[in-house]
Residue, then its C-alpha position, 0 to 999 in steps of 0.5 A: x692707611x686703610x683700603x677705604x681711605x685710599x679709595x676715598x683719597x683716589x676718588x676726591x683727587x680724581x674728582x678735583x683734578x678733573x674739575x680743575x683740568x676742565x677750568x684750566x684748559x690745556x693742562x689736563x693730564x689724563x685720568x691718572x694724571x689728573x688724580x695725581x694733580x688732585x691728590x697733590x692739590x689736596x696737600x697743597x690746599x691742606x697746607x696752604x688754605x689754613x695759613x691764609x685763614x680759609x676754612x671750607x665747611x659745607x654740610x658733608x665732610x667729603x664735599x669740603x675736602x673735594x672743594x679744597x683739593x679742587x682749589x689746591x689742584x687749580x693752584x698747582x695747574x696755574x703753577x705748572x702753566x707758569x713753568x711750562x711757558 
């Protein structure tokens, strides 16, 4: 993985994790935790959404990746919220 790809992955993860943390209040994990949630959310969305027949296509590929990672991060935070109870 190149340095550029790693930086893009971290930025997408940070944006998606932060956004999901804002929507699902009370389950934020700080900056590093939100990046991890966003990156894991991107993997979840990359696996789950195509199997459900959902394909996100917006003008820019990076915006599509952020939206997909955001959806995956929301799913992850929802599952973590259920486990914590």
